[in-house]
BABAKOL-160258 format. One line per field, with one value per residue (C-alpha): residue in three letters; chain; x, y, z. Coordinates in steps of 0.2 Angstrom, whole numbers, m for minus. Last residue first. Layout:
r (ALA ...) .
c (A ...) .
x (X ...) .
y (Y ...) .
z (Z ...) .
This chain:
r (GLY ALA GLU ARG MET PRO VAL LEU ASN GLY ARG ASP VAL GLU ARG ALA ILE GLN GLU GLN PRO GLN VAL SER ALA GLY ARG MET LYS GLU MET LEU ALA LEU GLU GLN SER PRO SER LEU GLY GLN SER GLN ARG GLU GLU GLU SER ILE ARG PHE ARG ASP LEU ASN SER ILE GLY MET ALA ARG ILE ALA GLU GLU ALA ILE GLN GLY VAL ASP TYR GLU MET ASN LEU GLY THR GLN SER MET VAL GLN LEU MET GLU MET TRP THR GLN ALA ASN ARG GLU PRO GLU LEU PRO LEU THR GLY ASP ILE VAL LEU TYR ASP ILE ASP GLY GLN LEU ASP LYS ARG VAL ASP TYR ASP LEU TYR GLY ASP GLU VAL ALA SER ALA LEU GLN THR PRO MET ASN GLN PRO ASP ILE ARG ILE SER GLY GLU TYR GLY LEU THR ASP GLN ILE ASN ALA VAL MET MET ARG VAL MET PRO ARG ILE THR THR ALA SER MET ILE ARG SER LEU ILE GLY LEU ARG GLN SER GLY LEU GLN THR LEU ARG GLN ILE GLU THR ALA THR ARG VAL ASP PRO THR PRO VAL GLY GLN GLN ALA ASP SER ALA ALA SER VAL ARG GLN LYS LEU GLU THR MET ALA ALA ILE ASP ASN LEU HIS GLY ARG THR VAL ASP PRO VAL GLN ALA ILE PHE VAL GLY ASP GLY PRO LYS ASN GLY PRO LEU THR ARG VAL VAL GLY TRP PRO ASN ARG ASP ILE LEU ASP PRO VAL SER VAL GLN THR PRO ASP VAL PHE ILE LEU ASN ASN LEU ALA ALA SER ILE ASN ASP ILE ARG SER ARG LEU LEU TYR THR ALA VAL ASP HIS MET PRO LEU LEU LEU ASP TYR LEU SER GLN GLY TYR THR LYS HIS ALA ASP GLN TYR LEU GLY GLY ILE VAL VAL PRO PHE GLN ARG GLY TYR PRO ASN LEU GLN CYS ARG ILE ILE VAL ASN GLU ASP LEU VAL THR MET VAL LEU PHE ILE GLN ASP ILE SER PRO ILE GLY ILE GLU PHE GLY SER ILE ARG VAL TRP SER GLU ASP ILE VAL ARG ALA ASP GLY LEU THR PHE TYR SER HIS ASP PHE ARG GLU ARG GLN HIS PRO GLN SER PRO ASP ILE SER LEU GLY ARG GLY GLU GLU LYS ASN TRP HIS HIS ALA ASN TRP ALA ASN ARG PRO PRO ALA ALA LYS HIS ARG LEU GLU PRO ARG GLU ARG LEU LYS PRO TYR LEU ASN SER TYR LEU LEU SER ASN PHE SER VAL TYR ASP SER PHE VAL ILE PHE GLN MET ASN ASP TRP ASP GLY TRP ASN VAL ARG PRO ASP PRO PHE CYS ARG ARG PRO ASP PHE ASN ILE ILE ARG ASN GLN ASN THR LYS ALA ASP TRP VAL VAL LYS THR PRO ALA PHE GLY TYR ARG ILE SER ASP LEU LEU MET GLN ALA LEU ARG ALA GLU GLY ALA THR ARG ARG MET GLN GLN HIS LEU VAL ARG GLU LEU ILE LEU SER ALA GLN ARG SER LYS ARG ASN LEU GLY GLU LEU GLN PHE MET PRO ASN ARG GLY SER LEU ALA ALA MET LEU TYR THR LEU VAL THR ASP SER ILE ALA ARG THR ASP ALA ILE VAL ALA LYS GLU ARG PHE ASP THR THR ASP ALA PRO VAL TYR VAL ASP HIS ALA ARG ASP ALA GLU LYS TRP HIS ASP TYR ARG LYS ARG ILE ARG ASN HIS SER MET ASP VAL MET SER LYS VAL TYR ASP VAL LEU ARG ARG GLU GLN ASP ASP ASN LEU LEU PRO ALA ILE ASP GLN TYR ASN ILE LEU LYS ASP ALA PHE GLU SER LEU ASP VAL VAL VAL GLY GLU GLY PRO PRO PRO THR TYR GLU ALA SER LEU TYR SER MET) .
c (A A A A A A A A A A A A A A A A A A A A A A A A A A A A A A A A A A A A A A A A A A A A A A A A A A A A A A A A A A A A A A A A A A A A A A A A A A A A A A A A A A A A A A A A A A A A A A A A A A A A A A A A A A A A A A A A A A A A A A A A A A A A A A A A A A A A A A A A A A A A A A A A A A A A A A A A A A A A A A A A A A A A A A A A A A A A A A A A A A A A A A A A A A A A A A A A A A A A A A A A A A A A A A A A A A A A A A A A A A A A A A A A A A A A A A A A A A A A A A A A A A A A A A A A A A A A A A A A A A A A A A A A A A A A A A A A A A A A A A A A A A A A A A A A A A A A A A A A A A A A A A A A A A A A A A A A A A A A A A A A A A A A A A A A A A A A A A A A A A A A A A A A A A A A A A A A A A A A A A A A A A A A A A A A A A A A A A A A A A A A A A A A A A A A A A A A A A A A A A A A A A A A A A A A A A A A A A A A A A A A A A A A A A A A A A A A A A A A A A A A A A A A A A A A A A A A A A A A A A A A A A A A A A A A A A A A A A A A A A A A A A A A A A A A A A A A A A A A A A A A A A A A A A A A A A A A A A A A A A A A A A A A A A A A A A A A A A A A A A A A A A A A A A A A A A A A A A A A A A A A A A A A A A A A A A A A A A A A A A A A A A A A A A A A A A A A A A A A A A A A A A A A A A A A A A A A A A A A A A A A A A A A A A A A A A A A A A A) .
x (21 4 1 15 10 m8 m21 m33 m51 m56 m69 m60 m44 m53 m59 m42 m34 m47 m42 m24 m26 m21 m4 m6 m2 7 17 33 26 22 39 47 37 42 60 60 51 64 79 88 106 118 133 124 117 134 141 127 130 118 108 108 117 105 90 97 80 72 57 42 39 56 51 35 45 56 42 35 52 52 34 39 22 13 15 11 m6 m12 m27 m22 m4 m8 m21 m8 5 m7 m11 8 10 m5 2 18 9 m1 15 24 9 0 m1 m16 m32 m37 m38 m23 m23 m10 0 2 16 16 34 52 62 75 78 82 83 98 98 111 104 113 114 130 123 105 99 95 84 74 59 60 54 66 59 70 85 83 89 101 99 110 109 112 103 101 83 73 60 57 60 49 35 36 35 20 11 15 6 m9 m11 m8 m22 m38 m36 m25 m36 m52 m44 m38 m55 m63 m50 m54 m72 m67 m54 m67 m75 m59 m54 m71 m68 m50 m55 m68 m56 m43 m56 m61 m72 m83 m68 m60 m41 m34 m23 m30 m40 m47 m52 m62 m56 m70 m71 m89 m90 m75 m81 m98 m88 m78 m93 m101 m85 m86 m104 m98 m86 m100 m111 m105 m107 m120 m110 m119 m109 m111 m112 m101 m109 m98 m104 m105 m96 m81 m92 m93 m90 m74 m72 m67 m49 m45 m28 m18 m9 m16 m17 m29 m25 m43 m51 m38 m41 m60 m58 m75 m90 m92 m86 m101 m95 m103 m91 m92 m84 m67 m65 m83 m81 m65 m74 m88 m77 m66 m82 m87 m70 m72 m90 m84 m70 m82 m94 m80 m73 m91 m93 m75 m76 m85 m76 m60 m61 m60 m73 m68 m67 m76 m91 m101 m87 m87 m71 m69 m51 m43 m27 m23 m10 1 14 1 m2 1 20 30 42 28 34 42 40 51 56 40 41 29 19 35 42 30 33 25 23 15 4 m1 m18 m24 m7 m9 m17 0 m4 m4 m23 m23 m14 m26 m20 m16 m7 4 7 21 18 34 35 53 59 70 89 102 111 129 136 154 163 167 149 134 117 103 88 76 60 44 30 38 34 46 45 27 22 4 1 m1 m7 1 9 m9 m12 m5 m21 m26 m13 m3 m3 13 22 29 43 53 64 83 90 81 95 106 96 105 108 89 83 91 77 76 95 89 104 96 79 87 98 83 76 59 41 28 12 7 m5 m16 m23 m36 m41 m49 m37 m41 m59 m57 m67 m77 m70 m73 m62 m46 m33 m25 m13 m4 m19 m19 m1 10 19 33 37 54 58 77 92 99 102 89 75 60 43 28 18 6 m11 m19 m37 m49 m41 m35 m37 m31 m17 m12 m12 m1 11 12 17 30 37 37 46 61 71 82 68 56 70 73 55 54 69 61 44 53 62 47 37 51 49 31 33 35 21 8 1 15 10 16 15 21 31 41 39 23 17 15 m4 m11 1 1 m18 m20 m7 m16 m33 m25 m16 m33 m42 m28 m29 m47 m44 m35 m49 m42 m40 m27 m41 m47 m31 m32 m14 m13 2 8 m8 m16 m16 m21 m12 m26 m40 m32 m27 m44 m51 m39 m45 m63 m60 m49 m63 m72 m54 m56 m68 m62 m44 m47 m53 m40 m25 m31 m33 m16 m8 m15 m10 8 7 1 14 28 22 21 38 47 50 66 73 57 58 64 67 57 60 42 43 59 50 35 44 39 21 21 6 m2 m19 m28 m47 m50 m34 m42 m61 m69 m76 m94 m99 m108 m119 m118 m134 m146 m158) .
y (302 296 308 302 284 286 283 269 266 284 280 289 280 263 268 273 257 247 256 253 234 228 223 217 227 220 235 225 217 234 240 225 226 244 241 226 237 250 238 232 234 234 229 216 208 207 199 186 182 186 173 173 156 149 149 134 127 141 132 142 131 136 154 150 139 154 165 153 154 173 174 165 164 174 192 186 181 199 195 204 199 180 180 187 175 160 166 166 149 142 151 142 125 129 132 117 105 100 81 74 69 51 53 41 26 27 10 1 m2 m12 m13 m16 m4 3 m11 m27 m17 m7 10 23 40 50 69 71 64 61 53 70 76 60 65 83 75 77 83 98 89 75 59 47 29 17 m1 m14 m31 m36 m36 m52 m50 m32 m28 m42 m37 m19 m26 m36 m22 m11 m23 m25 m6 m3 m15 m13 4 13 6 12 29 31 26 39 52 48 54 69 73 75 89 97 98 106 119 122 125 137 147 147 156 152 136 134 132 118 117 99 96 78 82 98 87 76 60 56 39 38 56 55 40 50 65 54 46 63 68 53 58 75 67 56 70 70 51 51 60 55 45 53 40 46 43 42 38 56 68 71 74 60 63 53 40 47 46 49 58 57 71 69 50 38 20 14 28 27 8 11 21 30 29 11 6 15 19 19 26 22 35 32 48 47 29 32 46 35 21 33 39 21 19 33 28 10 16 27 12 1 14 16 m2 m3 11 2 m14 m4 4 m14 m23 m35 m53 m65 m54 m49 m38 m27 m17 m5 m2 m19 m24 m41 m43 m59 m65 m78 m78 m89 m87 m79 m93 m105 m122 m132 m141 m136 m145 m155 m163 m166 m151 m144 m140 m139 m128 m130 m117 m123 m116 m129 m132 m140 m149 m166 m174 m175 m187 m173 m171 m173 m157 m147 m137 m119 m118 m106 m114 m110 m118 m118 m119 m121 m112 m124 m124 m113 m128 m128 m137 m138 m136 m118 m113 m124 m119 m127 m117 m128 m134 m123 m126 m114 m100 m85 m67 m63 m46 m49 m51 m70 m82 m99 m96 m94 m112 m116 m117 m132 m143 m154 m168 m178 m164 m170 m170 m171 m156 m158 m149 m161 m174 m163 m170 m164 m146 m145 m152 m137 m126 m108 m104 m92 m97 m114 m107 m94 m107 m118 m103 m96 m98 m93 m99 m92 m103 m97 m108 m110 m92 m85 m71 m65 m60 m44 m50 m66 m83 m99 m95 m99 m89 m94 m81 m83 m75 m61 m56 m55 m41 m44 m32 m35 m31 m29 m39 m39 m57 m62 m54 m54 m56 m46 m54 m45 m50 m36 m39 m26 m29 m13 m1 m13 m19 m1 1 m15 m9 9 0 m10 6 15 0 3 m8 7 19 7 2 20 23 8 14 31 23 12 27 36 20 16 33 30 12 14 26 14 10 18 26 24 35 28 37 47 59 59 56 37 34 51 54 36 36 53 47 31 39 51 36 27 42 44 25 27 43 32 28 16 19 6 m6 8 8 m11 m17 m24 m36 m27 m30 m14 m12 4 m4 0 m5 m21 m26 m22 m34 m47 m44 m46 m62 m69 m66 m83 m90 m86 m99 m115 m109 m109 m127 m132 m124 m132 m149 m147 m143 m159 m170 m164 m168 m185 m189 m183 m194 m209 m206 m203 m186 m182 m169 m159 m159 m141 m137 m124 m133 m138 m146 m156 m162 m168 m176 m194 m188 m183 m194 m187 m179 m188 m186 m204 m214 m225 m224 m209 m209 m204 m202 m186 m195 m194 m189 m201 m196) .
z (170 168 155 144 147 141 155 152 159 156 143 130 134 133 115 110 117 107 91 94 96 113 121 139 154 170 171 170 154 146 150 143 127 125 127 115 102 104 103 118 120 105 116 126 110 101 117 117 99 84 76 57 55 68 55 45 41 32 23 28 42 49 49 59 71 74 77 90 99 99 105 121 130 143 136 118 125 124 114 98 98 102 88 76 82 79 62 58 64 54 38 41 42 27 17 24 20 36 39 30 40 43 62 64 75 88 89 105 118 133 139 133 122 134 146 136 119 126 118 112 105 93 89 97 113 116 133 141 126 126 137 128 112 97 80 76 84 73 82 75 81 91 95 109 112 94 89 91 105 106 88 82 94 87 69 74 82 67 55 67 68 49 44 54 63 50 36 45 47 29 23 34 28 9 13 23 9 m4 7 11 m8 m12 2 m3 m21 m16 m5 m19 m30 m47 m47 m63 m75 m64 m62 m61 m45 m43 m27 m36 m51 m39 m32 m20 m28 m32 m36 m47 m57 m60 m66 m78 m85 m88 m97 m108 m112 m117 m129 m135 m141 m159 m160 m174 m186 m202 m215 m233 m247 m262 m279 m295 m313 m318 m306 m317 m333 m346 m365 m366 m352 m335 m328 m310 m308 m292 m283 m266 m269 m277 m279 m278 m288 m302 m303 m305 m321 m322 m334 m338 m321 m313 m295 m278 m265 m246 m236 m228 m218 m212 m207 m198 m188 m183 m178 m168 m159 m156 m148 m136 m131 m128 m117 m107 m105 m99 m87 m80 m77 m70 m57 m43 m43 m47 m30 m22 m12 2 3 15 17 33 40 25 21 7 4 10 18 25 38 40 53 59 77 92 93 79 77 72 77 64 47 32 16 15 m3 m17 m23 m30 m13 2 17 34 48 64 77 91 99 115 118 128 113 103 89 75 75 94 96 87 72 68 51 42 25 13 m4 m15 m34 m40 m56 m65 m66 m73 m80 m86 m101 m107 m123 m119 m115 m119 m111 m102 m96 m86 m93 m93 m81 m68 m80 m76 m80 m75 m81 m81 m99 m99 m85 m84 m67 m60 m63 m46 m38 m48 m40 m52 m39 m43 m51 m68 m66 m50 m49 m47 m32 m21 m25 m13 2 18 11 6 22 31 24 31 27 14 3 m1 m6 m17 m25 m29 m39 m34 m37 m24 m16 1 12 27 40 54 53 69 71 53 58 47 33 36 41 32 17 26 17 0 m7 m24 m33 m21 m27 m11 m3 9 23 32 50 53 59 41 40 53 43 54 45 41 27 16 8 m1 m5 m12 m29 m36 m21 m8 m20 m21 m3 0 m14 m6 11 2 m6 11 19 7 20 27 28 37 48 54 57 68 78 79 85 97 106 109 114 127 135 139 143 162 163 156 139 130 114 96 81 65 51 64 56 47 29 32 34 28 14 8 8 m1 m15 m17 m19 m33 m41 m43 m50 m63 m67 m70 m81 m94 m106 m119 m138 m144 m150 m161 m171 m175 m175 m158 m156 m140 m132 m124 m105 m97 m83 m70 m82 m88 m70 m64 m77 m71 m53 m57 m67 m52 m39 m41 m39 m20 m16 m25 m21 m2 m1 m13 m4 13 5 m3 14 21 6 8 27 24 11 22 36 25 17 34 42 50 38 40 59 60 79 88 105 106 89 95 111 101 87 91 93 75 70 54 50 65 64 64 68 81 80 86 104 106 124 121 109 90 82 72 58) .
């Protein structure tokens, strides 16, 4: 066996994907070189993208059957043409458990205001972080970011693999989150979970209309080559990875393999056009592989149209990272793909569904008993066509029971409902989505304290998942969005500031409820995302109760003399849902005319004496001991 020496020099052309040295300057200047490629260069790049897709597809397709079963359980899917009643019986509690976990994750990860908490890594960026988190909150609300986040969490629960793009939309001047079906995403299979920074490539496949591609303004080549409007058929390579478009029952509305729609209207024809398949590849490649050895590595984005044509090839506009985050519920750094919640629940789901259907079969058999008939004694057609008012004729001289024997079907599935309940309980234990978490009352838990205790125990497990997802998925996503805002957002902007949620550092910059900012000086600096602790934000009722308990503790300990109890009481009232408290406030003139109330006078006197308000029983004990003198005796 021979080994290559250190002095080994590859033959000319070996290891080179394509020679793009003539476009080096244009690439460095972020120009799209797709219109400039010759046929050989284009063919080599297409083959290179296909090799990446094939490598990933050969590994990730092993998960497709699992994902298809997860879809079936999540959608409680029954084919529309099903006629057999038993086939319509599907256990739906798996979906309820999934929705419960999703609800918790959404509340924990996005239930705050602002949605994402940021921190400045130094003193200069502290104020910038406060403004940025509100700008980001505004963008998430305007772009339905919560719905995109919910889809990412749902894919994490259902598939254990939630590829999500984070891009900057130049038309709206905002961040945009794009969810991708895992079957249309092909990451580098040579890296383990969470090690995404070491990926050499990731490819996204999609199908769109030609006009959508044209109007996106991302592909100048489409305007320079109008003949590309017409799809080359059949595709030259017929990539195996594109067979996802032939799946049925997944809600796909377009099959790219179908011919275009052609209609006649007013003696003329118009064409709606084919669905076009695109493969958008984000690649990290060595400089010598593209004929530019002076560059150690270069990040490119290349888009292939219909498996044939390169319609985009330029430097990655997001720098030395792919604009991608991948979510997963149960993450394992030793595996390529994570485990989903449905991977854990599906075996028990299928058993429960079998128990339900066998119960239906048993009941159907009991309702349709086997009947043994002697045709010499009973009219068989009368038995077959019997109805509630029917007549069954017997031959003369025979009794009604003669010649007929009904086979009784034993009820062997009587305990199946209890078995189904046991399966449900097992699924809840695995997922931490108990009846209390789902808002379902349990007969063995009667008090609110017991329910709260059980809910908190389940929340601890879900809280750990939330914290891990916050650190591994939400954190890089927020970092990308912050970088996009700092680098690309228009120079000047304005945001509305909620007066009930306004940091003191921003109070001086707010005018008429709005804060004006300059991106160049107000939003710059080292800023990071604060990983959440996994717990849920307090509900209004619980929050109000916390404020009231704090007031009670302060009254008992004398701390009410050291803090503004009035402002604390106002916060407690607002937590109860009374937002417009100022309409009940009396004016300064009315306050002066009325003077101090008795309670205010007593509190003021005690404060002037330096005393603290103590519980009545404690005061009585101290008087008996001679440590305190009542005010009437002291006078």
